[in-house]
N, C-alpha and C positions, 0 to 999 in steps of 0.2 A: 168402294173402299172396303177392305176387309175389317170385320169387327173383332178379329182376333187381337187380344191385348198384347202389347209389346212386352218383351222379357229382356232383362239385363243380367249379364253375368257378373257375379261379385268380383271386386278387384282381387288380384292375386295377393296372397299374404306377403308381407315384406320379407326380404332376404335378411336373415339374422346371422351374420358372419360369425359372431362370437360363440354361437352354439356348436360350431363345427371344429373348434380348437381341439387339438390332441391333448394339450395340457391346460388345465384351468378353464374349461368352457363355461359360458354363462348359462343361466336358465332361459328358457324361451320367454317367460314373462318379463324378465329383466331386459332381454334383447328387444322386445316390443316397446318397452318404455324408452330405451335408448333411441330407437328408431323414431318414435313419435316426438321426443324432445329435440332430436337433431333436425327433424323436418320443421318444427315450430321455430327453430333458430335460423332456418334458411341455410344450413350448411351445404356447401357445394364442393369443397376441396377435401373433405374428410368424412368418411362414413362412421357415424357414431357407434355402429354395431361392430366395428372392427376391433373394439377394445372391451374387455370385461372390466367395467368400472367398479364392480363389486369386489375386485381383488387387486389391491395395490401391487405394483410391480416390484418383485423382490430383486435386489441388486447385489446380494452377497453380504449384507450386513446381518448375518445370522446371530442368534444368541450364543451359539457354540463357537465362539472365535476367541481363542486364547493361546498362550504358548503351549498349553497342555492338550488342547482340543482344537483342531484346525477345520472341523467339519463345516462350520459356517463362515469361513474366511473368504474374502474376495481374492486375495493373492496369498501364496504360501509364505510361511514365516521366513524361510530362507531368502525368498525374493525381497521381502521387506528389509531384512538385515543387509542384503547385498546392495540395495539402493543407498542405505545410510552409510555403510562402511565403504562400499565400492566407489561411490561418487565422492565421498569425503577424501579417500586416498587419491583418486584421480585428480581432483582439483588441487590437492596439496602438491602433487608431483608436477602437474602441468603448469600451474601458476608459478611455482618455484623456477621451472624451466624458462618461462617467459621473462621472469625477473633477471635470470642469468643472461638471456639473449639481449635484453635491454642494456644490461651492464656492459656486455661485450661489444655490441654494435652501436649503441647510442651513447656510450661513455658515462653511464649513470653510476654513481657511487652511493651505497646505502649508509649515509650518515644519520645522525639523530634527527636532523632537520628533514631529510628526505624520507625517513621512516614515518614521521608524523605529519608531513605536509605534501609528500609526493613530488617535491621539487617546485611547487607553486607554478607549474607551467602546463597543466592539463588543459587540453583544447575543448572546444564547444561540444563536439560529438560525444567524447568520452565522459565529459562532465554531465551531460544530459543522460547518458546511459547509466552512470553511477547514481544519479538522482532517481531514475526509474527503479533501479535495483534496490536502493536503500528504502524507497517508499513502498516497494512491493513486499509487504509483510505477508505472513500466513493469513492474516485477516483480510488482506486485499483480495486474495483468491477465494477465501472461505466465507467471511462475513458478508461480503458484497452479494454473493449468491443467496445467502440466508435472507437478506432484506428483500431481494427480488422474490424469493419464495413466499415471504410474509406479506409484502406490500404491493407487489407487482412492479411494473416498469419504473415507477417513481423511486423505488429503492436503489437500483443501480445508478440512476441519475444523481440522486442526492449523495450517494456514497462517493461517486467520482467527482462531481462538482464541489462537494463539501470538503474534499480532501485534496483537490488540485490547487485551489486558490492560495493555500498557504505556501506552496512551492513557488507559484507565480510571483507572489508578493515578497517572498524571501529573497528573490533576485535583487530587490532594492537594498537589503542589508548586505548581500554579497558584494555589490559594487561599492557600498560604503566602507566595507572592510578594506578593499583595495585603495580607496581614496584616503582613509583616515588612519588605518592601522595595518599597513602592508606586511609588517614583520610579526604579527601576533600568531600564536599557536592555538589558543582556545578563547572562547568568548568570556570565560571567567577571568582571564588576564585583563580584559577590557573593564570588567566590573571592578576588579581590584584597583586598577590604576585610577579609574574615575570616581568610584564610590567608597573605596576603602575596605578594610579587613572584615567588618561585620557584614556588609553587603556581600562580600566574597563568600563568606560561609553560608549565608542564607541562600544565595542562588546556587551554591554547590549542592545544597540539599535538594533543590528542585531539579538540578541537572541530573544527579544520580537517581532520583526518583523516576525521572523520564526514562533513563537507560534501563532501569529495573522493570518498569511497566512494559516497555517495548519488548524486552527480552522475554518477559513472562508470556506475552501474547504469542510470540514466535513459537515457544516451546509448548505452550498449552495447546495451540492449534495443531502443531505438527504431531505431538504425541497422541492427541485424541484421534486424528485421522489414521495414523499408522497403527494404533491399537485396534481401531474399528475394522480396518481392511485386512490386517495381517496377524493380529493377535499379539503383537509385540507389547510386552509390559511397558506401561507409561513411564515408569521410573527408569527402566533400562534405556528406553528410547530417548528420554530427556538427557541422559548422560552421554549417549553415543553421538547424538547429532552435533554437539559443539566441537568434536575432536578434529574433523576436517578443517573447520574454520580456524582452530588454534594453530594448526601446523603451517598453513600457507601465510597466515597473518604474521606469525613469528618470523618466517623467512624473509618476507618482503615488505612488511609494514603496510602503509596506506596504499602505495602503488600496487602492491600485490592484490590488495582488496579491490582496487579499481579494475585491474585486469580480470580478476575472477568475476567481478560484478558485470562486466561487459558480456562474458560468456553466459552467465546466469540470465541476464536480460534477453539475450538472443534466444536461448532455449525457451524461456517463458513466452516470448512473442511468437515463436514458431508454434508452440502449443496453442496459443490463443487463436491464431488464424486457422488451425486445423479444426478447433471446436466450433468456431463461427461458420466454417464451411459446412460441417456436418449438420448443424442446426438449421442454417438458413440457405444453403445452396445445394447440397448433394446428399440425398438419403442413401444409406448403405442397403445392401441386399437383406431380405428377410426370409425366414422359414415360412413357406406357404401354408403349412399345416398348423401354425400357431399365430398368436397375436404379434403384429408387426409394430415394434416400438421404435419407429423412425420418424423423422420430421422432414428435413430437407427443403424448407421454404418458409417464408413469413406467413403465408396463408394457412397452411396446416397448423402452425403454432397458434395463430390467432383463433382459428375455429375450435381447436382443442381447449384453449383457455376459456373461450365463451361457453363451451359445453360444460366444462368442469365447474364453472361459476354457477351455472343453472341447476346443477345437481343439488339435492337436499344437503343442508349443512352437516358435515361430519368431519371432526378434527381429532378423532380418537383412533388408537390402534393402527397407526401408519396411514390413515386417510387424511387427505387435505383437500376437501371438496366443499363446494358451496360458495356463497358470496363472501367477499373480503370486507370485514367490518371496518368502517371509516373511509372506504373508497367510494367515489361517485358510481352509483349503480352497482356497487359490490364487485366492480370489474378489476381485473389485473392490468388492463391496458388503459390506464388513466393516470395523469399526473395529479389529479385532485384526490389526494390521500392525506387524511389528517395525521395518521401515524407515520406515513412516509415523510411528511413535512417536519414533524416533530423529530424524527430521526435525523433529518437533514440539518436542523439547527444544532442538535447535540454533536453531530459529526463535525460541523464547521468549527464550533468552539473547542471541542476536545483535540482536534488535529492541529490547531494553532499551537497548542502546547507541545505536541510531539514533533513539531518542526522547529519552532523558534527556541525551544528550551533543550533541544537535543544537540549535543556537541557534534554529532556525525554530520549534520547539515552545515554547521559552521566550518567543519573540517573540509568539506567538499568545496565550500566557497574559498577557503584559504588555499586549497590545492589548485584551484582553477587559475589559469593565466588571467590577467586583468581584462583582456579582450574577450575572454570566454565566459567569465563569471555570470554576467547578466543574461546573456543569450542562452547559456547552458541551462540555467534554471527555468527560463521561460519554455524552452524546447522540452526539457524534461517533464515539466508540469503538463504540457499539452499531450505528450506521448503517454505519460502515466495515466491520464484521464481514461484512455481507451481500455486499460486492463480491467478495472472493475466495471466500467460501463459496458463494454462489448462482451466480456466474459460472463458477467451476471445476466445481461440481457439474453445471452445464449443459454448457458447452463442453468442459471437460476430459474428462468421461466420454463425451460425445458423440463426441469424436475417436476414442476406443477403440471405441465401439459402431458407429460408421460405417466402421470398418476403414480409417481415413485413412492415406495414404502418408506415414509419418513415421519418421525414424530417431531414435535417442537424441540424437545431436548436434543434430538439428532441434529436438527438444523442449527441450534445454538452451539453445538459442538463443532460445527463446520463440515458436516457430512453431505450438504446439498451438492457441491460440485462432483465429488466422487460417485454419488448416486447417479446423477444424470450422465456423467461420462461413461460409467460402466454399462448402463442400460443401452446407450446409443452405440458404443463401440466395443463392448465386451472387455476382455482383459487388457487390450491395448489402451482403451480409454482410461481404465483404472490406473495402469502404470504411468500413462502420460500425465495425468493430473497429480499423481504422487511425486513424480519427478519435478514437475513445475513447483509443487509445494516445497520440495527439498531445496530447490534453487532459491526460492524466496527466503526460506529460513537461513540458509548458509550465507547468502549475500548480506542480508540485514544483520545477521548475527556477527558477521565479520566487521561490519561498519560499527556496530555497538561495541565490540571488543576494542577496536582501535580508538574509538571515542573515549571510552572509560580509561584506556591506557594513557591518552593525552591528558585527561583531567587529573588523574592521580599523579602522573609524572611531573607535569608543569605546575599544577595548582596545589599540590600537597607536598610532594618530594622537593621540587626545586624552590617552591615558595617558602615552605616552613622548615625544611630540614637541611637542604644543601643549595643555597642560592648560587654558589660558585661551581655547580656541577658541570663537568666537562661533557662534551658530546658523547664520549664513550659511555659515561655513567648514565646519561639520559637514555641512550639506546638500550643499555642493559636493563634499567628499571622498566622501560617501556615493554620490553619483551617479557619480563617477569609478570607484569600486570596483565598482559594479554593471556598468558597461560593460566594465571590464577582466576581471572574473571571468567574465562571459558569454562573452567571446572565449576565455578560457583553458579553459572547459568543452569547447569544440570541440577545442582542442589536446590536452587530456587524453584524450579519446575516441580521437583519431587515434593517440596513443602506445600506448594499451592495445590497439587493433586491430592494431598493428604487431608485437606479441609473438606468436610462433608456438609453439604447443604441440607436444609430441612426436608427436601424431597428425596434425599438419599444419594444425590449425585455429587459431583465435584464442581469447583468454580469453572465456569465456562468462558470460552474466548469472547463471546458476545457481551457478557457481563463486564469483563475487564475492559473491553473496548469502549463501552459507554462510560465507565467509571474514571478513565484516565483524565478527562477534562476537569473533574471535580478536584483531583489532587494537584495538577500542575497548571491548570488554566490561569491561575492568579499571577503567574510569573510572566505571562506572554507580553502584556503591554509595557510593564517596566523594562523588560529586555528589548522590546521594540524601540523604546525611547533611548536606549543606550547609545545608539549611533545616529539617531535622527532628530533628537530634541535637546538642545544645549541647556535648557532650563531644568530638565529632570534632575532632581537631587537625590542624594543617598537616602535621606529620611523618607522622601516620597516613594522611592523604589522599594525600600524595605517594608514600610508600613502598608503599601499597596499589596505586595505579595503575601504578607502574613495575614492581614485583615481579610483580604479576598479569599484566602483558603479557609479561614475559620468560618466566614460567612457562607461559603460554598457547602461545607459540611453541615452547617446548621440548616440551610435551606433544603439540602438533600434529604436529611432525616426527618425534618418537620413535615415536608411534603409527603413523604412515604407514610408517616403516622397519620396525617390528616386524611389521606385517601384510603386508609386501610384500618380504620377504627382503632388507632393507636398501636397497631402491630408494626414493628420495625425489625425486619430480618432480611436475609439474603434475597428472598423472593420479592418482597415489597420494595426494597431499595433498588432492585434491578429493573423496575418498571420505567417506562419512558418518561412519565411526568416527574418523578423525583430526580432522575438523571438530568432531565432538561433544566429543572430549577437549579440544581447544583452547578451545572456547567455554565449557565448564564450568569449566575451570581459571581462565580469565580472570575470570569474575565471582565465583566462590567464593573463590579465593585472595586476590584483592584485598580482598574484604569482610572476610575473616578477619584479614589483616595490618592493615588500617585500624582494625578494631575493637580488636585486641589492643594496638597501639601507642597508640591514643587512650585506652584504659582505663588503661594504665601511667602516662601523663601527660595527663590530660584538659584540654581548653581551657576548659570552662564558659563558653561564649560568651554575651555580652549581646546579645540580638536587636535592641535599640534602636539599636545602633551602625550598623546598615544605614541606618536613617532619618537618623541624624546625618551620615553621611559620603557618602551617595549623593544627588546633587542633579540636577535637570533643567537642561538647557542654557538654555532659555527659562523662567526662574523665574516669569515673569508668566502663563504659559499655565495656563488654568483647566480643571479636569476637567469634561467635559460629561456628567456623570451626577449624580443626586441625592446629597446628602451622606449620607443614611442607608446607602448601600451601603458606606461605609467605617466604619460604626459597629462597634466591637470586638465587641459582642454578636452582631450579624448575621454578621460574619466568623467568629466562633467557632462559631456554629451551622452555617454553611456548611461549615466544616472537618469537623464531626461528620457532616454529611450525606454528604460525598464519601468520608470514611473508611468509613462504613457501606456505602454502595451500591457504591463502588469495589471493596472487598474481597469483598462478596457476589457481584458480577458476575464477579469474577476466579475465585473458588472454584467457581462454577457452571460456567464455561467450561472450566477446566483440570482440575477433579477430578470434580464431580458428573455432568456430562453424559457424559464418556468412561466413567466407572464404570458408569453406567446402561446403557451399550451392551454391556458385557461379557457378560451372560447371553444377549444376542441372537445372539452368534457371527456367522455369515453371515446377513445380513438375508434374510427371505423377501420375496415380492413385495409383500405388504401393508405390511410395515414399511418397505420401500424407498419405497413410495408416500407414506407419512407423512413420511419424510425429505425427499423431493422437494417435498412440499407445504409443509414448513417453510421450505425455501429459497425457494420461490415466494412465499409470503405475506410473509416477512421482506423479500424484495426489493421487493415492491410498497409495503409500509408505509414502509420506509426511504426510498424514492424520493419518496413523497407528503410525508413530514415534512420531508425535507432541502431539497426544492424550495419547499414552501409556507411553512414557518415563517419564514425570513428576510424574505419579502415581507410576511407578516402583522405581524411585529415592527416593520417599517419602513414601514408603510402610510402614515404621515403624510408622509414624504418622497416616497413614490411619488405620493400625491395632489397634493403641492405641485408636482411636476414636471409632472404631467398638467394641472393648472390654471394652471401658470406663475406660482405665487405662493410667496414664501419661507416657510419654516417659522418659526412664532413660537416662541421659546424659552420653555420652561416654567420657572417658578421652582423653586428647589431645595426638596426636600421637607423638608430640615432647614436651619436657619440657625445661625450660630455667634455666640454672644454675646461681649461684650467680654472676659469672663474666660475665654474658651476653651471654654465648655460648649455642647453642641448643644441647640437648641431646636426642637421639632417645629412645622412650619407647620400652622396650623389647617385648611387646605384639603387636606392630603395626609397623613393619618395612615397610616403604614405600620408594621406590627408588625416590630420588629427581632429578635424572638425566634425567627423561623422562617427557614429558608434557602430 
């Protein structure tokens, strides 16, 4: 055997891809660090050296982006104005044309009743589509991705689940409206008839506060994004955005709003499936000489998130690296997040107010046909769930994984989705997210316009100034209010943008979103009792709402002071803990006070009084749905159906699903792939159903338009005999025992 010692060649140096970039190459030392960290994490689907992690990815949000200087803008000023004005004009013309077609071929007349109730015959698919559209605020697209960027995958889940259950449960009130007050126009009419003038005024305050808060969030989010990406002045943007809404709402009222909402929903859902495809299914082509900012699958997203979590903590100057405070293992891919859970509770409480106290949701329930009310709300809630869940699980986490150049202020202003979209898809992605945002703003803005119009017209003008108002006068006042409120929307946004925070910024979308429950949460349970508990009294409802709100403000400010050495300002009040305290006290204290006072002296209300005292303005207007839909047996079974499935869905989303994820801790790669697949599949199914079902249900009208021939009215499936009994038509037997 040779005594020559063995020699070993040293291993070749690692290939450091980022040192070869034409633009923004990394240093060799940084590249070696990335390679070593990636190897220690066991990355297999992603080369950590293919990104220069020392340089956050610029996405067009330059400092030099204004109406005077366009150098740092993502899209040109002209393009931004074209989106606002062009789409506004298009929807005004197109929706007005659809209203004309409906009038010509479906025999619809725009009376005051139809203007404010859409004929009370809207079917399940369109009802669900409208719910999705109304509930898709600017915050749905923007704030949901902000909480994903901040808390990881728990953020999108708690945003979606915490704001879906209100719609699912509101289906119970929707069917109760049909059972107990089929001729009402607003929920304040019910308050007035049951609890009197003082309660009517108290809850009008809460209702208008809700409309103002929702409108504020729409315009704050929209103006912030349009200003950031195109440089449009926030004040100008706030004034221009409502005009398209005003025009088509003035022309066709609630039905025009519904038709436009369907188109808005379709566009938003198409955008949604495009983004989840790019993030989780198909990566786009890259420049071979530069950093490739593409994902295209759950595994690359997972490994990038794992890598960025393992980097040293750095949340300054556009960096968002290092472990997540309050999350299990500092990971983005865990449901065990203290801040995420806290946000979830705030979200649940706050959004009960913006559904149960918002006239627009009562208006949709009133507009739905009796057979569609309960199912429309359940379907709408389940479809809406996928928008914040799938979109934020895609774009929100993608912004982290892509190392997007974002500060906390940027995220709070709603800039996470445009950042991720523009990095992944360039100008097309930026335009697509902005168009989706504009759809959300106009659809919800239109619903808020018609809601305020109904409140002012029926609960102020008709109630206190002209009880004998004719249908023509009601229609005239309704249109005046739509126009005035549309203009005031812009004024409101300008006022809010004029407030300067201690840090030098303006009031953010995220701050207002968390704050809304403090203001209106105390009205939720008293209003819920309005149609569900005969013992709820006026004294209980009024005292609960007022005391709950006072207690909420006290808890909010005291908690902020206690946690910040006595400092109470915009920044300390906007922390999660004070917001959580205020939101919880608002809803729980009000419910307790209302229940105790009502039990001491119960009202024992006779539900038939609603039918005796609330009448339509045009009494001769006939319901355009079969008589069997108002059959007490059918409505009773519909109530049982929505009680069962509404509560089952709620318990699954709020308790069963989160509880099932506790043993998982930090998700491994395969579990994250399952999670991403769920978002992917739910998004596609929801898009197909919500786009296709309204067309399928109204196929007769669609064919009539195509063939240019009016729809022939079908005879009622039940006729009424002289003695008031319902008699089933022999050609249309419909079992009333099933919902």
